[in-house]
N, C-alpha and C positions, 0 to 999 in steps of 0.2 A: 334642766332648762339651760340652754346655751346662752351665756351672758355676754353677748357681743351685739353692739348696735352699729349699723352701717348707715352713714349719711353721705350724700353726694352733692357737690356743687362744682360743676365742670370748670368754672373759671378760677377755682381755688377759694377756700373759705376766708382767706385773708382779704380777698377782693369782693366778698359777698356783701349785700345790703345789710344794714344794721339789724333789721328784723330777723334775718337768717342767723346772724351771730347770736342774737338773743335766744333763738330757738336752740342752737347748739348749747348755750349756757344752761338752758333748762334741763337738757338731758344729762349734762354733767352734774348739775345741782342735785337732782333727785336720784341719780344712779351712780354714785361715786365708785362703787365696787365693780361696775361693768366696764368692759373694754369698749371704748368708743373709737371707731375707725372712720376717719374723715377722708373721703375720696374726692379726687378731682381728675381732670383730663390727663394729668401727668402720671398718676399713680394707680388708676383703677385696673390697669392691665397687669399689675403685680399680683392681683387677687383673682382675676378671671381671665381666661384666654378667649376673648371674644372673637379674635381673628380665626381661631380654629373652627368656629361655627358659621361665621358670617363676614363677608367683605363689605363693610359699611361704606367704603368709598364708592361703591357702585349703586348705593341706595339713596333715596331721598327720605332720610329719617331725621326727625327733629331730635333735639337733646332730650325732650320729654319722653319720646318713644324709645330712644336709646337707653334712657335710665330704666325703663320697663324691662328691657332685656337684661341689663346689668343686675338688677335686683333679683331676678329669677335665678340667674347663674350663681350669684353670691349665696343665696339661701339654699340652693340645691347642693352646692359644694361644701358650705361651712355650717349652715344653719344659723339661727339667731334672729335679730330684729332688723328690719328695714324701716327707717323713719325718714320721710321726705324732709328736705332742708327747711321747709316751712311748717313743720309740726312742732308744737310747744308741749313739752311734758308737764303734766299737772299733778302727777302722783308717781311715787317710786314703782318701777316695774315689778319688783319683788312682792309688792303688796297686793297686786291684783292679777297679773298675767298668769301665774301658775294655775289659777282656777279655770283658765280658758284654753289651755293647750293640751288637754288630754288626748286629742286626736292628732297631735303633732303639727297643728297649723292653726293660725288665727288671723282674722281680718275683721275690721269693723263692718257691720252689716248695713245693707241697703241705704245708701245716701239719697237715692231717688227711686221711684217705682220701677224704672227700666234697668237699673243696675243692681246686681246682686251683692256687691261688696265694694268697699273702698280699697284702693291700692297704695295709699300714702303711708299706711302703717301695716306691716306684715310681720308675723312671727312664723318660723318654720323650723322643725327639726331637720337636720341634715338628711337630704334625700327622702324626705317625707313623700308619700304617694301623691299628694296634691301638688306640691311644688315641682316634683319630678315631671309629672304629666303636663302641668301648665308651662313649665320651662321648655319642654320638648316641642309642644304645639306652637309656642311663641317663636322659637327658632325656625321651625318648619314654615311658619307663616311668612316670616321675613325672607327666608330663602326663596320663596316663590312669588313675592310681591316686591315691586320697586319702592312702594311707599304705602303707609297704612291707609286703609279705606275710610277710617273714622278716627276721631280723637280718642275714643274709648275702646279701641280695638283690644287692649289688654284685658279689660273687663269682659268684653264679648267673647274672647277666646276661653276665659274661665267658664262663662255661661254655656258655651258649646260643650265643654267637657262635662259640665253638670248634667246636661240633657242626654249626652251620648254614652257616658261611662257610669255604670251602676255603682261601682265601688267608690268612685270620686263623689258621686251624689250622696251616698250613704255617709261618707266621712264628713262632708260639708254640713249635711243636715244635723250631724251629731256635735258639731262645734258649737259651744255656748255662744249666744249672740249678744253683742252690745251694738245698739243703733249708732250709725255714723252721723245722724242728724245733729245731735248735741255738740259734736266736735266742731261743727261749722257755724255755731251760733254767732261768733264774733264777725265772721264774714258776712253773715246775713244782717246783723244789727248795725254794723259799721264800727270800725276800730276807733274812731274818734268821736263817737257819741258819748254823752255823759253816762257814767256808770251808776247803776241804781243798787239799792240794798239787795234786791232779789238776785241780781247777777253776782254781787259779792258773795252772797251765801252759797250760790251755785258753785263758784270757783272753790270756796273753802270746803265745801262738802266732799270734793274730790270724786263726785259721781261720774264726771267726765274725766278720764285719766289723761287724755291727749286732745289737744285742740289743733285744728287745721287753720293756719293763718295764710297770708298771701303777700308776697313781696311786691306785688304790683299795685298795692293800695296807695292812694294819694298821701303824701307827707309821712310815709312810714320811716323815713330816715330820722332816727332819734337824735342825730346831731343837731337838728334844727328845732327840737322841742325839749321841754323838761321831762326827762324820762320818769321822774318821781312825782309828776303831777297826777295824783291818783284819782282825779276827777274824771279822767277819760279812760275808756275801756282798755285800750292797748297798753297804756302806761300803768294802769292798775295791775294788769296781768304781769308786766315786767317787774313790778315792785314785789311780787310774791317770791321772786328768786334773788332779790337784792340782798 
């Protein structure tokens, strides 16, 4: 298992919202022996040669879709974990991830009926079949399109490969699945709702190893609230790594 975690915040993590900084802290807290690589607009080209594949100055590509390209290039070249800047680690990777990466690739399963996987947390071995094919198709897509046709284009390209490539399909079918629904529970319930005993027990059980948060939530800047007010969902989650 390649013990490197990649996270990206284009504006620099020193300038990131507090919720993003707390997410970074969670990955450090639970995975002290892993190499955590924090990328931004100034340094990501030290790791991947995007310009070799694509002239983004001629494209209308959002930072979100640019990060889709970067994560594929990173994982194809180096392998390891990609974690979105708004993912909160709830369990050490060494405790659960080895059981899910026998096929050389892992992603959380089916966040919605029309999407096959989540892309906010990915693990891949270097040049695994899935990441290699997915990366190549992603690059080809942006070479021939001025802008993405849909927000979920990265997911849909994966699904195209699943339908058209028998080896790709077989590998993904053999990947052990963890539903991505549980990871979004706090986005659905609300970060500033009062936490209940059931939710506390769910967090403590570590059944969901990674949570997907959202920096766009109202009042997520912890400078303006008591981060140790454990009565509220987000603050209770923060307190687990304090």
